[in-house]
All heavy atoms as a GROMACS GRO file, in nm:
protein
  492
    1MET      N    1   7.493   2.656  -0.912
    1MET     CA    2   7.580   2.701  -1.019
    1MET      C    3   7.718   2.731  -0.961
    1MET      O    4   7.730   2.782  -0.851
    1MET     CB    5   7.521   2.826  -1.086
    1MET     CG    6   7.606   2.876  -1.197
    1MET     SD    7   7.532   3.001  -1.305
    1MET     CE    8   7.480   3.127  -1.195
    2ALA      N    9   7.820   2.698  -1.036
    2ALA     CA   10   7.957   2.722  -0.992
    2ALA      C   11   7.984   2.871  -0.981
    2ALA      O   12   7.920   2.952  -1.048
    2ALA     CB   13   8.054   2.658  -1.092
    3ASN      N   14   8.078   2.904  -0.895
    3ASN     CA   15   8.119   3.044  -0.885
    3ASN      C   16   8.188   3.086  -1.014
    3ASN      O   17   8.273   3.015  -1.066
    3ASN     CB   18   8.214   3.064  -0.767
    3ASN     CG   19   8.143   3.047  -0.634
    3ASN    OD1   20   8.022   3.066  -0.626
    3ASN    ND2   21   8.217   3.011  -0.532
    4LEU      N   22   8.148   3.201  -1.064
    4LEU     CA   23   8.205   3.252  -1.188
    4LEU      C   24   8.310   3.357  -1.157
    4LEU      O   25   8.297   3.433  -1.062
    4LEU     CB   26   8.095   3.313  -1.275
    4LEU     CG   27   7.984   3.217  -1.319
    4LEU    CD1   28   7.874   3.293  -1.389
    4LEU    CD2   29   8.039   3.108  -1.409
    5THR      N   30   8.411   3.362  -1.241
    5THR     CA   31   8.513   3.464  -1.225
    5THR      C   32   8.458   3.597  -1.274
    5THR      O   33   8.356   3.602  -1.345
    5THR     CB   34   8.639   3.429  -1.307
    5THR    OG1   35   8.606   3.434  -1.446
    5THR    CG2   36   8.694   3.293  -1.270
    6GLN      N   37   8.527   3.702  -1.240
    6GLN     CA   38   8.487   3.835  -1.285
    6GLN      C   39   8.489   3.844  -1.437
    6GLN      O   40   8.401   3.905  -1.499
    6GLN     CB   41   8.580   3.941  -1.223
    6GLN     CG   42   8.526   4.080  -1.227
    6GLN     CD   43   8.395   4.096  -1.150
    6GLN    OE1   44   8.368   4.026  -1.053
    6GLN    NE2   45   8.313   4.188  -1.194
    7LYS      N   46   8.587   3.781  -1.497
    7LYS     CA   47   8.598   3.781  -1.643
    7LYS      C   48   8.480   3.707  -1.707
    7LYS      O   49   8.425   3.753  -1.807
    7LYS     CB   50   8.730   3.716  -1.685
    7LYS     CG   51   8.760   3.728  -1.832
    7LYS     CD   52   8.901   3.677  -1.863
    7LYS     CE   53   8.934   3.700  -2.008
    7LYS     NZ   54   9.071   3.662  -2.039
    8GLU      N   55   8.439   3.596  -1.649
    8GLU     CA   56   8.325   3.521  -1.700
    8GLU      C   57   8.196   3.600  -1.686
    8GLU      O   58   8.113   3.603  -1.778
    8GLU     CB   59   8.313   3.386  -1.628
    8GLU     CG   60   8.424   3.289  -1.662
    8GLU     CD   61   8.430   3.170  -1.569
    8GLU    OE1   62   8.398   3.182  -1.449
    8GLU    OE2   63   8.468   3.061  -1.618
    9LEU      N   64   8.179   3.666  -1.573
    9LEU     CA   65   8.061   3.750  -1.552
    9LEU      C   66   8.055   3.864  -1.652
    9LEU      O   67   7.949   3.896  -1.706
    9LEU     CB   68   8.058   3.805  -1.409
    9LEU     CG   69   8.028   3.704  -1.299
    9LEU    CD1   70   8.048   3.769  -1.161
    9LEU    CD2   71   7.887   3.650  -1.312
   10GLN      N   72   8.170   3.924  -1.679
   10GLN     CA   73   8.176   4.033  -1.776
   10GLN      C   74   8.141   3.983  -1.915
   10GLN      O   75   8.070   4.048  -1.991
   10GLN     CB   76   8.314   4.099  -1.776
   10GLN     CG   77   8.323   4.220  -1.867
   10GLN     CD   78   8.228   4.331  -1.824
   10GLN    OE1   79   8.228   4.372  -1.709
   10GLN    NE2   80   8.145   4.378  -1.916
   11TYR      N   81   8.189   3.863  -1.948
   11TYR     CA   82   8.157   3.803  -2.078
   11TYR      C   83   8.006   3.782  -2.091
   11TYR      O   84   7.947   3.812  -2.195
   11TYR     CB   85   8.232   3.672  -2.097
   11TYR     CG   86   8.195   3.600  -2.224
   11TYR    CD1   87   8.244   3.643  -2.346
   11TYR    CD2   88   8.108   3.491  -2.222
   11TYR    CE1   89   8.207   3.580  -2.464
   11TYR    CE2   90   8.071   3.427  -2.338
   11TYR     CZ   91   8.121   3.471  -2.459
   11TYR     OH   92   8.084   3.409  -2.575
   12ILE      N   93   7.944   3.730  -1.986
   12ILE     CA   94   7.799   3.707  -1.988
   12ILE      C   95   7.725   3.840  -2.003
   12ILE      O   96   7.632   3.851  -2.083
   12ILE     CB   97   7.754   3.631  -1.862
   12ILE    CG1   98   7.808   3.488  -1.866
   12ILE    CG2   99   7.602   3.630  -1.850
   12ILE    CD1  100   7.792   3.412  -1.736
   13GLN      N  101   7.766   3.940  -1.929
   13GLN     CA  102   7.703   4.072  -1.940
   13GLN      C  103   7.717   4.128  -2.081
   13GLN      O  104   7.621   4.182  -2.138
   13GLN     CB  105   7.764   4.170  -1.840
   13GLN     CG  106   7.720   4.147  -1.697
   13GLN     CD  107   7.786   4.245  -1.602
   13GLN    OE1  108   7.905   4.276  -1.613
   13GLN    NE2  109   7.709   4.294  -1.507
   14ASP      N  110   7.835   4.117  -2.137
   14ASP     CA  111   7.859   4.166  -2.273
   14ASP      C  112   7.773   4.091  -2.374
   14ASP      O  113   7.716   4.152  -2.466
   14ASP     CB  114   8.006   4.152  -2.311
   14ASP     CG  115   8.097   4.247  -2.236
   14ASP    OD1  116   8.046   4.342  -2.172
   14ASP    OD2  117   8.220   4.225  -2.240
   15THR      N  118   7.763   3.961  -2.358
   15THR     CA  119   7.683   3.879  -2.448
   15THR      C  120   7.535   3.916  -2.440
   15THR      O  121   7.468   3.933  -2.542
   15THR     CB  122   7.702   3.730  -2.417
   15THR    OG1  123   7.841   3.697  -2.434
   15THR    CG2  124   7.617   3.642  -2.508
   16LEU      N  125   7.484   3.933  -2.318
   16LEU     CA  126   7.344   3.970  -2.301
   16LEU      C  127   7.316   4.108  -2.360
   16LEU      O  128   7.213   4.129  -2.425
   16LEU     CB  129   7.306   3.967  -2.153
   16LEU     CG  130   7.299   3.827  -2.090
   16LEU    CD1  131   7.280   3.838  -1.939
   16LEU    CD2  132   7.190   3.744  -2.152
   17SER      N  133   7.408   4.199  -2.340
   17SER     CA  134   7.393   4.333  -2.397
   17SER      C  135   7.392   4.328  -2.550
   17SER      O  136   7.309   4.392  -2.615
   17SER     CB  137   7.506   4.423  -2.348
   17SER     OG  138   7.498   4.549  -2.406
   18MET      N  139   7.480   4.248  -2.606
   18MET     CA  140   7.487   4.233  -2.750
   18MET      C  141   7.357   4.172  -2.804
   18MET      O  142   7.306   4.214  -2.908
   18MET     CB  143   7.605   4.144  -2.790
   18MET     CG  144   7.619   4.122  -2.939
   18MET     SD  145   7.749   4.005  -2.983
   18MET     CE  146   7.685   3.856  -2.912
   19MET      N  147   7.302   4.076  -2.733
   19MET     CA  148   7.178   4.013  -2.776
   19MET      C  149   7.062   4.112  -2.776
   19MET      O  150   6.980   4.113  -2.868
   19MET     CB  151   7.146   3.892  -2.688
   19MET     CG  152   7.247   3.780  -2.703
   19MET     SD  153   7.224   3.652  -2.583
   19MET     CE  154   7.120   3.542  -2.678
   20GLN      N  155   7.058   4.199  -2.676
   20GLN     CA  156   6.954   4.302  -2.672
   20GLN      C  157   6.972   4.400  -2.788
   20GLN      O  158   6.873   4.441  -2.850
   20GLN     CB  159   6.958   4.376  -2.538
   20GLN     CG  160   6.903   4.294  -2.424
   20GLN     CD  161   6.909   4.370  -2.293
   20GLN    OE1  162   7.010   4.430  -2.259
   20GLN    NE2  163   6.799   4.367  -2.220
   21GLN      N  164   7.095   4.438  -2.816
   21GLN     CA  165   7.121   4.528  -2.927
   21GLN      C  166   7.083   4.464  -3.060
   21GLN      O  167   7.026   4.530  -3.147
   21GLN     CB  168   7.268   4.570  -2.929
   21GLN     CG  169   7.306   4.670  -2.822
   21GLN     CD  170   7.227   4.798  -2.837
   21GLN    OE1  171   7.140   4.828  -2.756
   21GLN    NE2  172   7.256   4.874  -2.940
   22ASN      N  173   7.114   4.336  -3.075
   22ASN     CA  174   7.078   4.265  -3.198
   22ASN      C  175   6.927   4.262  -3.216
   22ASN      O  176   6.877   4.286  -3.327
   22ASN     CB  177   7.131   4.122  -3.195
   22ASN     CG  178   7.280   4.113  -3.215
   22ASN    OD1  179   7.344   4.208  -3.259
   22ASN    ND2  180   7.337   3.999  -3.181
   23GLU      N  181   6.854   4.234  -3.107
   23GLU     CA  182   6.709   4.232  -3.115
   23GLU      C  183   6.655   4.368  -3.161
   23GLU      O  184   6.571   4.376  -3.252
   23GLU     CB  185   6.647   4.195  -2.981
   23GLU     CG  186   6.496   4.192  -2.984
   23GLU     CD  187   6.431   4.176  -2.849
   23GLU    OE1  188   6.502   4.160  -2.747
   23GLU    OE2  189   6.308   4.181  -2.844
   24LYS      N  190   6.705   4.475  -3.102
   24LYS     CA  191   6.661   4.609  -3.140
   24LYS      C  192   6.695   4.639  -3.286
   24LYS      O  193   6.614   4.698  -3.359
   24LYS     CB  194   6.725   4.714  -3.049
   24LYS     CG  195   6.673   4.712  -2.908
   24LYS     CD  196   6.746   4.813  -2.822
   24LYS     CE  197   6.705   4.800  -2.676
   24LYS     NZ  198   6.783   4.890  -2.590
   25CYS      N  199   6.813   4.600  -3.328
   25CYS     CA  200   6.856   4.623  -3.466
   25CYS      C  201   6.766   4.549  -3.565
   25CYS      O  202   6.722   4.606  -3.666
   25CYS     CB  203   7.001   4.582  -3.484
   25CYS     SG  204   7.066   4.609  -3.649
   26PHE      N  205   6.737   4.422  -3.537
   26PHE     CA  206   6.650   4.345  -3.625
   26PHE      C  207   6.510   4.403  -3.630
   26PHE      O  208   6.447   4.408  -3.735
   26PHE     CB  209   6.646   4.198  -3.583
   26PHE     CG  210   6.772   4.122  -3.613
   26PHE    CD1  211   6.833   4.043  -3.517
   26PHE    CD2  212   6.830   4.127  -3.739
   26PHE    CE1  213   6.948   3.972  -3.544
   26PHE    CE2  214   6.946   4.057  -3.768
   26PHE     CZ  215   7.005   3.980  -3.670
   27MET      N  216   6.459   4.450  -3.516
   27MET     CA  217   6.326   4.511  -3.513
   27MET      C  218   6.326   4.642  -3.593
   27MET      O  219   6.231   4.670  -3.666
   27MET     CB  220   6.280   4.535  -3.370
   27MET     CG  221   6.242   4.408  -3.295
   27MET     SD  222   6.115   4.309  -3.377
   27MET     CE  223   5.974   4.418  -3.360
   28ASP      N  224   6.431   4.719  -3.580
   28ASP     CA  225   6.442   4.843  -3.655
   28ASP      C  226   6.446   4.814  -3.805
   28ASP      O  227   6.378   4.881  -3.883
   28ASP     CB  228   6.568   4.920  -3.611
   28ASP     CG  229   6.580   5.054  -3.681
   28ASP    OD1  230   6.483   5.132  -3.675
   28ASP    OD2  231   6.686   5.081  -3.741
   29CYS      N  232   6.522   4.713  -3.843
   29CYS     CA  233   6.528   4.675  -3.984
   29CYS      C  234   6.391   4.631  -4.033
   29CYS      O  235   6.347   4.670  -4.142
   29CYS     CB  236   6.629   4.562  -4.005
   29CYS     SG  237   6.801   4.613  -3.991
   30ALA      N  238   6.323   4.551  -3.954
   30ALA     CA  239   6.190   4.503  -3.993
   30ALA      C  240   6.094   4.620  -4.012
   30ALA      O  241   6.014   4.621  -4.106
   30ALA     CB  242   6.136   4.407  -3.888
   31ASP      N  243   6.103   4.720  -3.926
   31ASP     CA  244   6.016   4.836  -3.936
   31ASP      C  245   6.042   4.917  -4.063
   31ASP      O  246   5.951   4.980  -4.116
   31ASP     CB  247   6.032   4.927  -3.814
   31ASP     CG  248   5.977   4.865  -3.687
   31ASP    OD1  249   5.896   4.771  -3.696
   31ASP    OD2  250   6.015   4.912  -3.578
   32ARG      N  251   6.165   4.915  -4.110
   32ARG     CA  252   6.202   4.996  -4.226
   32ARG      C  253   6.182   4.924  -4.360
   32ARG      O  254   6.178   4.988  -4.464
   32ARG     CB  255   6.348   5.038  -4.214
   32ARG     CG  256   6.373   5.132  -4.100
   32ARG     CD  257   6.524   5.151  -4.079
   32ARG     NE  258   6.551   5.230  -3.962
   32ARG     CZ  259   6.586   5.358  -3.965
   32ARG    NH1  260   6.597   5.420  -4.080
   32ARG    NH2  261   6.610   5.422  -3.854
   33LEU      N  262   6.172   4.792  -4.354
   33LEU     CA  263   6.163   4.715  -4.479
   33LEU      C  264   6.021   4.711  -4.533
   33LEU      O  265   5.924   4.709  -4.457
   33LEU     CB  266   6.210   4.571  -4.454
   33LEU     CG  267   6.360   4.555  -4.434
   33LEU    CD1  268   6.390   4.416  -4.380
   33LEU    CD2  269   6.435   4.578  -4.565
   34SER      N  270   6.011   4.709  -4.664
   34SER     CA  271   5.880   4.694  -4.727
   34SER      C  272   5.861   4.552  -4.783
   34SER      O  273   5.749   4.506  -4.796
   34SER     CB  274   5.861   4.797  -4.838
   34SER     OG  275   5.964   4.784  -4.935
   35ASP      N  276   5.970   4.484  -4.812
   35ASP     CA  277   5.964   4.347  -4.861
   35ASP      C  278   5.915   4.256  -4.748
   35ASP      O  279   5.977   4.248  -4.642
   35ASP     CB  280   6.102   4.302  -4.909
   35ASP     CG  281   6.102   4.162  -4.965
   35ASP    OD1  282   6.091   4.066  -4.884
   35ASP    OD2  283   6.111   4.148  -5.088
   36THR      N  284   5.805   4.188  -4.770
   36THR     CA  285   5.744   4.108  -4.663
   36THR      C  286   5.831   3.991  -4.619
   36THR      O  287   5.832   3.957  -4.501
   36THR     CB  288   5.604   4.057  -4.704
   36THR    OG1  289   5.616   3.984  -4.826
   36THR    CG2  290   5.507   4.171  -4.720
   37HIS      N  291   5.903   3.931  -4.712
   37HIS     CA  292   5.989   3.818  -4.676
   37HIS      C  293   6.104   3.864  -4.586
   37HIS      O  294   6.135   3.800  -4.484
   37HIS     CB  295   6.043   3.748  -4.799
   37HIS     CG  296   5.940   3.678  -4.882
   37HIS    ND1  297   5.823   3.627  -4.831
   37HIS    CD2  298   5.935   3.651  -5.014
   37HIS    CE1  299   5.751   3.571  -4.926
   37HIS    NE2  300   5.816   3.585  -5.041
   38LEU      N  301   6.166   3.974  -4.623
   38LEU     CA  302   6.275   4.027  -4.541
   38LEU      C  303   6.224   4.077  -4.406
   38LEU      O  304   6.288   4.060  -4.302
   38LEU     CB  305   6.348   4.139  -4.615
   38LEU     CG  306   6.431   4.095  -4.735
   38LEU    CD1  307   6.492   4.216  -4.805
   38LEU    CD2  308   6.540   3.997  -4.693
   39LYS      N  309   6.107   4.139  -4.407
   39LYS     CA  310   6.046   4.187  -4.284
   39LYS      C  311   6.020   4.071  -4.188
   39LYS      O  312   6.053   4.076  -4.069
   39LYS     CB  313   5.916   4.261  -4.314
   39LYS     CG  314   5.849   4.325  -4.194
   39LYS     CD  315   5.720   4.395  -4.232
   39LYS     CE  316   5.744   4.529  -4.291
   39LYS     NZ  317   5.772   4.638  -4.200
   40THR      N  318   5.966   3.963  -4.242
   40THR     CA  319   5.939   3.843  -4.163
   40THR      C  320   6.068   3.784  -4.109
   40THR      O  321   6.076   3.745  -3.991
   40THR     CB  322   5.862   3.738  -4.247
   40THR    OG1  323   5.738   3.795  -4.289
   40THR    CG2  324   5.837   3.612  -4.169
   41LEU      N  325   6.169   3.777  -4.193
   41LEU     CA  326   6.298   3.724  -4.150
   41LEU      C  327   6.356   3.806  -4.035
   41LEU      O  328   6.403   3.750  -3.935
   41LEU     CB  329   6.397   3.721  -4.267
   41LEU     CG  330   6.539   3.676  -4.234
   41LEU    CD1  331   6.540   3.534  -4.182
   41LEU    CD2  332   6.628   3.691  -4.355
   42CYS      N  333   6.351   3.937  -4.046
   42CYS     CA  334   6.404   4.023  -3.939
   42CYS      C  335   6.325   4.007  -3.810
   42CYS      O  336   6.383   4.004  -3.701
   42CYS     CB  337   6.405   4.169  -3.984
   42CYS     SG  338   6.537   4.204  -4.102
   43HIS      N  339   6.193   3.992  -3.822
   43HIS     CA  340   6.112   3.967  -3.702
   43HIS      C  341   6.150   3.833  -3.639
   43HIS      O  342   6.161   3.823  -3.516
   43HIS     CB  343   5.963   3.967  -3.735
   43HIS     CG  344   5.903   4.103  -3.735
   43HIS    ND1  345   5.844   4.158  -3.846
   43HIS    CD2  346   5.893   4.196  -3.638
   43HIS    CE1  347   5.800   4.279  -3.817
   43HIS    NE2  348   5.829   4.304  -3.692
   44GLN      N  349   6.174   3.733  -3.720
   44GLN     CA  350   6.214   3.602  -3.668
   44GLN      C  351   6.351   3.608  -3.600
   44GLN      O  352   6.372   3.548  -3.494
   44GLN     CB  353   6.216   3.498  -3.781
   44GLN     CG  354   6.079   3.462  -3.831
   44GLN     CD  355   6.084   3.376  -3.957
   44GLN    OE1  356   6.186   3.370  -4.027
   44GLN    NE2  357   5.972   3.311  -3.986
   45LEU      N  358   6.442   3.681  -3.660
   45LEU     CA  359   6.575   3.696  -3.601
   45LEU      C  360   6.568   3.772  -3.468
   45LEU      O  361   6.636   3.737  -3.372
   45LEU     CB  362   6.670   3.767  -3.699
   45LEU     CG  363   6.708   3.685  -3.822
   45LEU    CD1  364   6.779   3.774  -3.924
   45LEU    CD2  365   6.794   3.568  -3.782
   46ALA      N  366   6.484   3.874  -3.463
   46ALA     CA  367   6.466   3.949  -3.339
   46ALA      C  368   6.408   3.858  -3.231
   46ALA      O  369   6.454   3.860  -3.116
   46ALA     CB  370   6.374   4.069  -3.362
   47GLN      N  371   6.310   3.779  -3.267
   47GLN     CA  372   6.248   3.688  -3.170
   47GLN      C  373   6.348   3.583  -3.122
   47GLN      O  374   6.351   3.547  -3.004
   47GLN     CB  375   6.125   3.620  -3.231
   47GLN     CG  376   6.045   3.539  -3.132
   47GLN     CD  377   5.987   3.623  -3.019
   47GLN    OE1  378   5.929   3.728  -3.042
   47GLN    NE2  379   6.005   3.579  -2.896
   48SER      N  380   6.432   3.537  -3.212
   48SER     CA  381   6.534   3.439  -3.177
   48SER      C  382   6.632   3.497  -3.074
   48SER      O  383   6.669   3.430  -2.977
   48SER     CB  384   6.609   3.396  -3.303
   48SER     OG  385   6.715   3.310  -3.270
   49GLN      N  386   6.673   3.621  -3.095
   49GLN     CA  387   6.762   3.686  -3.000
   49GLN      C  388   6.695   3.704  -2.864
   49GLN      O  389   6.755   3.680  -2.760
   49GLN     CB  390   6.806   3.823  -3.053
   49GLN     CG  391   6.902   3.816  -3.168
   49GLN     CD  392   7.037   3.760  -3.130
   49GLN    OE1  393   7.111   3.818  -3.052
   49GLN    NE2  394   7.068   3.644  -3.183
   50LYS      N  395   6.568   3.743  -2.867
   50LYS     CA  396   6.492   3.761  -2.743
   50LYS      C  397   6.479   3.629  -2.668
   50LYS      O  398   6.498   3.624  -2.546
   50LYS     CB  399   6.353   3.818  -2.775
   50LYS     CG  400   6.271   3.848  -2.654
   50LYS     CD  401   6.139   3.912  -2.694
   50LYS     CE  402   6.057   3.949  -2.571
   50LYS     NZ  403   5.932   4.016  -2.610
   51ASN      N  404   6.448   3.521  -2.739
   51ASN     CA  405   6.433   3.390  -2.676
   51ASN      C  406   6.564   3.342  -2.616
   51ASN      O  407   6.566   3.288  -2.505
   51ASN     CB  408   6.382   3.288  -2.778
   51ASN     CG  409   6.239   3.314  -2.820
   51ASN    OD1  410   6.166   3.389  -2.757
   51ASN    ND2  411   6.199   3.252  -2.930
   52ALA      N  412   6.672   3.361  -2.688
   52ALA     CA  413   6.804   3.319  -2.638
   52ALA      C  414   6.841   3.400  -2.514
   52ALA      O  415   6.892   3.345  -2.416
   52ALA     CB  416   6.909   3.336  -2.746
   53TYR      N  417   6.815   3.531  -2.517
   53TYR     CA  418   6.841   3.617  -2.402
   53TYR      C  419   6.763   3.566  -2.280
   53TYR      O  420   6.818   3.551  -2.171
   53TYR     CB  421   6.801   3.761  -2.436
   53TYR     CG  422   6.812   3.857  -2.320
   53TYR    CD1  423   6.931   3.926  -2.298
   53TYR    CD2  424   6.705   3.882  -2.234
   53TYR    CE1  425   6.943   4.015  -2.192
   53TYR    CE2  426   6.716   3.968  -2.128
   53TYR     CZ  427   6.834   4.036  -2.107
   53TYR     OH  428   6.847   4.123  -2.002
   54GLN      N  429   6.635   3.542  -2.299
   54GLN     CA  430   6.552   3.496  -2.189
   54GLN      C  431   6.596   3.360  -2.135
   54GLN      O  432   6.591   3.335  -2.015
   54GLN     CB  433   6.405   3.492  -2.232
   54GLN     CG  434   6.348   3.630  -2.252
   54GLN     CD  435   6.208   3.628  -2.312
   54GLN    OE1  436   6.166   3.532  -2.374
   54GLN    NE2  437   6.137   3.740  -2.294
   55ALA      N  438   6.642   3.272  -2.223
   55ALA     CA  439   6.690   3.141  -2.182
   55ALA      C  440   6.814   3.154  -2.094
   55ALA      O  441   6.828   3.083  -1.993
   55ALA     CB  442   6.719   3.054  -2.303
   56ILE      N  443   6.903   3.244  -2.131
   56ILE     CA  444   7.025   3.264  -2.050
   56ILE      C  445   6.988   3.321  -1.915
   56ILE      O  446   7.036   3.275  -1.811
   56ILE     CB  447   7.125   3.355  -2.125
   56ILE    CG1  448   7.180   3.282  -2.247
   56ILE    CG2  449   7.239   3.397  -2.032
   56ILE    CD1  450   7.263   3.370  -2.339
   57ILE      N  451   6.900   3.421  -1.914
   57ILE     CA  452   6.858   3.481  -1.787
   57ILE      C  453   6.792   3.376  -1.698
   57ILE      O  454   6.820   3.369  -1.578
   57ILE     CB  455   6.763   3.600  -1.812
   57ILE    CG1  456   6.835   3.715  -1.880
   57ILE    CG2  457   6.696   3.646  -1.683
   57ILE    CD1  458   6.945   3.780  -1.796
   58LYS      N  459   6.707   3.295  -1.757
   58LYS     CA  460   6.638   3.190  -1.680
   58LYS      C  461   6.740   3.093  -1.621
   58LYS      O  462   6.727   3.050  -1.505
   58LYS     CB  463   6.539   3.116  -1.771
   58LYS     CG  464   6.459   3.010  -1.700
   58LYS     CD  465   6.361   2.943  -1.793
   58LYS     CE  466   6.284   2.835  -1.720
   58LYS     NZ  467   6.190   2.766  -1.809
   59HIS      N  468   6.840   3.058  -1.698
   59HIS     CA  469   6.943   2.965  -1.650
   59HIS      C  470   7.025   3.025  -1.536
   59HIS      O  471   7.068   2.953  -1.446
   59HIS     CB  472   7.035   2.924  -1.766
   59HIS     CG  473   7.137   2.825  -1.728
   59HIS    ND1  474   7.107   2.693  -1.703
   59HIS    CD2  475   7.271   2.836  -1.709
   59HIS    CE1  476   7.218   2.628  -1.670
   59HIS    NE2  477   7.318   2.713  -1.673
   60LEU      N  478   7.044   3.156  -1.540
   60LEU     CA  479   7.128   3.222  -1.438
   60LEU      C  480   7.053   3.246  -1.307
   60LEU      O  481   7.116   3.264  -1.204
   60LEU     CB  482   7.180   3.355  -1.492
   60LEU     CG  483   7.281   3.345  -1.606
   60LEU    CD1  484   7.312   3.484  -1.660
   60LEU    CD2  485   7.407   3.275  -1.560
   61THR      N  486   6.920   3.248  -1.313
   61THR     CA  487   6.843   3.275  -1.190
   61THR      C  488   6.795   3.149  -1.124
   61THR      O  489   6.806   3.042  -1.168
   61THR     CB  490   6.722   3.365  -1.221
   61THR    OG1  491   6.642   3.305  -1.321
   61THR    CG2  492   6.768   3.502  -1.265
   0.00000   0.00000   0.00000
């Protein structure tokens, strides 16, 4: 992998942090919802964020 600048590394860190926050937010929403369709959607969105996070981490290691 090419050497990354400090700014690029900070962007990646910020993006990963945001993805983790999004996952937590979607899970929290899913826990609070009673509508099964919305609950399912929030679980899917949380899983999507988790998968994307893991893909980036895998690519960086």
